[in-house]
C-alpha positions as a Markdown table, in Angstrom:
| # | Residue | x | y | z |
|---|---|---|---|---|
| 1 | Met | 43.0 | 18.0 | -45.6 |
| 2 | Leu | 46.0 | 18.1 | -43.1 |
| 3 | Val | 48.2 | 15.2 | -42.9 |
| 4 | Cys | 50.5 | 14.5 | -39.9 |
| 5 | Ser | 53.5 | 12.8 | -40.4 |
| 6 | Asn | 54.4 | 12.0 | -36.7 |
| 7 | Asp | 52.7 | 11.7 | -33.1 |
| 8 | Lys | 54.5 | 15.3 | -32.3 |
| 9 | Glu | 52.7 | 17.0 | -35.0 |
| 10 | Lys | 49.3 | 15.1 | -34.1 |
| 11 | Arg | 49.4 | 16.4 | -30.4 |
| 12 | Gly | 50.4 | 19.8 | -31.7 |
| 13 | Leu | 47.4 | 20.0 | -34.0 |
| 14 | Leu | 45.1 | 18.4 | -31.3 |
| 15 | Arg | 46.2 | 21.2 | -28.8 |
| 16 | Tyr | 46.0 | 24.0 | -31.3 |
| 17 | Phe | 42.2 | 22.8 | -31.9 |
| 18 | Val | 41.4 | 22.4 | -28.3 |
| 19 | Ile | 42.9 | 25.9 | -27.5 |
| 20 | Tyr | 41.3 | 27.7 | -30.6 |
| 21 | Asn | 37.9 | 26.1 | -30.0 |
| 22 | Tyr | 37.7 | 26.9 | -26.4 |
| 23 | Ser | 39.1 | 30.5 | -26.9 |
| 24 | Tyr | 36.4 | 31.3 | -29.3 |
| 25 | Asn | 33.6 | 29.2 | -28.1 |
| 26 | Ser | 33.9 | 29.2 | -24.5 |
| 27 | Lys | 30.9 | 31.4 | -24.2 |
| 28 | Thr | 28.8 | 28.9 | -26.3 |
| 29 | Leu | 30.2 | 26.0 | -24.3 |
| 30 | Ala | 29.3 | 27.7 | -21.1 |
| 31 | Ile | 25.6 | 28.4 | -22.1 |
| 32 | Ser | 25.3 | 24.8 | -23.4 |
| 33 | Val | 26.4 | 23.6 | -20.2 |
| 34 | Val | 24.0 | 25.8 | -18.1 |
| 35 | Leu | 21.0 | 24.9 | -20.3 |
| 36 | Leu | 21.7 | 21.2 | -20.3 |
| 37 | Ser | 21.8 | 21.4 | -16.6 |
| 38 | Ala | 18.8 | 23.4 | -16.3 |
| 39 | Leu | 17.0 | 20.9 | -18.6 |
| 40 | Ile | 18.2 | 17.9 | -16.5 |
| 41 | Gly | 17.1 | 19.8 | -13.4 |
| 42 | Cys | 13.8 | 20.6 | -14.7 |
| 43 | Phe | 13.3 | 16.8 | -16.0 |
| 44 | Tyr | 14.3 | 15.3 | -12.5 |
| 45 | Trp | 11.8 | 17.7 | -11.0 |
| 46 | Gln | 8.9 | 16.7 | -13.1 |
| 47 | Leu | 9.7 | 13.1 | -12.6 |
| 48 | Gln | 9.8 | 13.4 | -8.7 |
| 49 | Lys | 6.5 | 15.5 | -9.0 |
| 50 | Tyr | 4.9 | 12.7 | -11.2 |
| 51 | His | 6.0 | 9.9 | -8.8 |
| 52 | Asn | 4.7 | 11.6 | -5.6 |
| 53 | Asn | 1.0 | 12.0 | -6.7 |
| 54 | Asn | -1.8 | 10.1 | -7.8 |
| 55 | His | -0.6 | 9.4 | -11.3 |
| 56 | Gly | 2.7 | 7.6 | -9.8 |
| 57 | Ala | 0.1 | 5.5 | -7.7 |
| 58 | Leu | -1.9 | 4.7 | -10.7 |
| 59 | Thr | 1.0 | 3.6 | -12.7 |
| 60 | Ser | 2.1 | 1.5 | -9.8 |
| 61 | Leu | -1.4 | -0.1 | -9.6 |
| 62 | Gly | -1.1 | -0.9 | -13.4 |
| 63 | Leu | 2.4 | -2.6 | -12.8 |
| 64 | Ala | 0.8 | -4.5 | -10.0 |
| 65 | Gln | -2.0 | -5.7 | -12.2 |
| 66 | Gln | 0.5 | -6.8 | -14.6 |
| 67 | Tyr | 2.5 | -8.7 | -12.1 |
| 68 | Val | -0.7 | -10.5 | -10.9 |
| 69 | Asn | -1.6 | -11.6 | -14.4 |
| 70 | Asn | 1.9 | -13.0 | -14.6 |
| 71 | Asn | 1.6 | -14.7 | -11.3 |
| 72 | Thr | 4.5 | -12.8 | -9.9 |
| 73 | Phe | 2.6 | -11.9 | -6.7 |
| 74 | Val | 5.8 | -10.7 | -4.6 |
| 75 | Asp | 6.5 | -8.2 | -7.3 |
| 76 | Ala | 2.8 | -6.9 | -7.3 |
| 77 | Glu | 2.6 | -6.5 | -3.6 |
| 78 | Gln | 6.0 | -4.2 | -3.7 |
| 79 | Gln | 4.4 | -2.3 | -6.3 |
| 80 | Leu | 1.0 | -2.1 | -4.2 |
| 81 | Lys | 3.0 | -0.8 | -1.1 |
| 82 | Lys | 4.8 | 1.8 | -3.4 |
| 83 | Ala | 1.6 | 3.0 | -4.7 |
| 84 | Ile | 0.3 | 3.5 | -0.8 |
| 85 | Glu | 3.3 | 5.9 | -0.5 |
| 86 | Gln | 2.7 | 7.6 | -3.5 |
| 87 | Thr | -0.5 | 9.1 | -2.7 |
| 88 | Ser | -2.1 | 10.8 | 0.2 |
| 89 | Glu | -5.7 | 10.4 | -0.9 |
| 90 | Asn | -7.6 | 8.2 | 1.4 |
| 91 | Asn | -9.9 | 6.7 | -1.2 |
| 92 | Leu | -7.2 | 5.5 | -3.3 |
| 93 | Gln | -5.0 | 4.3 | -0.3 |
| 94 | Ser | -8.2 | 2.3 | 0.8 |
| 95 | Leu | -8.6 | 0.8 | -2.7 |
| 96 | Ile | -4.8 | -0.1 | -2.7 |
| 97 | Lys | -4.9 | -1.8 | 0.4 |
| 98 | Leu | -7.9 | -3.9 | -0.5 |
| 99 | Arg | -5.9 | -5.0 | -3.5 |
| 100 | Leu | -2.6 | -5.3 | -1.4 |
| 101 | Ala | -4.8 | -7.7 | 1.1 |
| 102 | Arg | -6.0 | -9.9 | -1.8 |
| 103 | Val | -2.2 | -10.2 | -3.2 |
| 104 | Gln | -1.1 | -11.2 | 0.4 |
| 105 | Leu | -3.9 | -13.8 | 0.5 |
| 106 | Gln | -2.7 | -15.1 | -2.9 |
| 107 | Gln | 0.7 | -15.6 | -1.3 |
| 108 | Lys | -0.8 | -17.3 | 1.7 |
| 109 | Asn | 0.1 | -14.4 | 3.9 |
| 110 | Ile | -3.1 | -14.3 | 5.8 |
| 111 | Asp | -1.8 | -12.3 | 8.7 |
| 112 | Gly | -0.3 | -9.7 | 6.7 |
| 113 | Ala | -3.4 | -9.4 | 4.9 |
| 114 | Leu | -5.5 | -9.3 | 8.2 |
| 115 | Asn | -3.1 | -6.3 | 9.3 |
| 116 | Thr | -3.5 | -4.4 | 5.9 |
| 117 | Leu | -7.3 | -5.0 | 6.3 |
| 118 | Lys | -7.1 | -3.2 | 9.7 |
| 119 | Glu | -5.7 | -0.2 | 8.2 |
| 120 | Ile | -8.8 | 0.5 | 6.1 |
| 121 | Lys | -10.9 | 3.0 | 8.1 |
| 122 | Asp | -13.0 | 4.7 | 5.6 |
| 123 | Gln | -16.6 | 4.1 | 5.8 |
| 124 | Gly | -17.4 | 3.4 | 2.2 |
| 125 | Trp | -14.6 | 0.5 | 2.1 |
| 126 | Thr | -15.4 | -1.4 | 5.3 |
| 127 | Ala | -17.7 | -3.7 | 3.6 |
| 128 | Leu | -15.2 | -4.7 | 1.3 |
| 129 | Ala | -12.4 | -5.1 | 3.8 |
| 130 | Asp | -14.9 | -7.3 | 5.9 |
| 131 | Asp | -15.7 | -9.5 | 3.1 |
| 132 | Ile | -11.9 | -10.0 | 2.3 |
| 133 | His | -11.5 | -10.5 | 6.0 |
| 134 | Gly | -14.1 | -13.4 | 5.7 |
| 135 | Asp | -12.1 | -14.9 | 3.0 |
| 136 | Ala | -8.9 | -14.6 | 5.0 |
| 137 | Gln | -10.6 | -16.1 | 7.8 |
| 138 | Ile | -11.6 | -19.0 | 5.8 |
| 139 | Leu | -8.1 | -19.8 | 4.6 |
| 140 | Lys | -7.0 | -19.5 | 8.3 |
| 141 | Gly | -9.7 | -22.2 | 9.0 |
| 142 | Asp | -11.6 | -20.2 | 11.6 |
| 143 | Tyr | -15.1 | -20.4 | 10.2 |
| 144 | Lys | -16.8 | -18.9 | 13.0 |
| 145 | Ala | -14.8 | -15.8 | 12.4 |
| 146 | Ala | -15.4 | -15.9 | 8.8 |
| 147 | Gln | -19.0 | -16.0 | 9.1 |
| 148 | Thr | -18.9 | -12.9 | 11.5 |
| 149 | Ala | -17.2 | -10.9 | 9.0 |
| 150 | Tyr | -19.4 | -12.0 | 6.4 |
| 151 | Glu | -22.4 | -11.0 | 8.5 |
| 152 | Lys | -20.8 | -7.5 | 9.2 |
| 153 | Ala | -20.1 | -7.0 | 5.5 |
| 154 | Leu | -23.9 | -7.8 | 4.8 |
| 155 | Gln | -25.0 | -5.0 | 7.4 |
| 156 | Ser | -23.7 | -2.6 | 4.9 |
| 157 | Asn | -26.0 | -3.5 | 2.2 |
| 158 | Met | -23.2 | -2.7 | -0.4 |
| 159 | Leu | -22.3 | -6.3 | -1.1 |
| 160 | Ser | -25.4 | -8.3 | -0.2 |
| 161 | Thr | -25.7 | -10.6 | -3.0 |
| 162 | Leu | -21.8 | -11.5 | -3.2 |
| 163 | Val | -21.7 | -12.0 | 0.4 |
| 164 | Arg | -24.9 | -13.8 | 0.8 |
| 165 | Ile | -23.6 | -16.3 | -1.6 |
| 166 | Lys | -20.5 | -16.9 | 0.2 |
| 167 | Leu | -22.3 | -17.1 | 3.6 |
| 168 | Lys | -24.8 | -19.7 | 2.1 |
| 169 | Asn | -21.6 | -21.8 | 0.6 |
| 170 | Leu | -20.0 | -21.5 | 4.0 |
| 171 | Leu | -23.2 | -22.8 | 6.0 |
| 172 | Ser | -23.8 | -25.7 | 3.6 |
């Protein structure tokens, strides 16, 4: 074991160690840096790929559900908006927009919910959108518009039982 008696000897020993290791291990160091850079780049690419497809959207949906369970609707709304941006799948976007409209209704953002529902164009989701539209109109106090929305949802025969109960409660 080497013992240095003063700072000058310590600096000299450190200098010798750095020069010796750099000159003999420079190839190993260079290869290590290149491999580490490639690994970081690959990880970043995979992360970007993951966040720009349906998996990222589904992850955001799961987080939004956790936020809803904890009554943090602002955070849930942010996750749902993020999920819409993460997928180009029309059906998944429609489902996310339905959930977003429900979260907006929880926050009493009725106009925001109605605007979100207007964005749903797929035929398979319009009945659910009309159902939530009726709920929004009730919260707004427009019972005639709610009745119209519920009746429109009934015409699709997809939600007939649920909407009939809501319509019956509205009319009684």
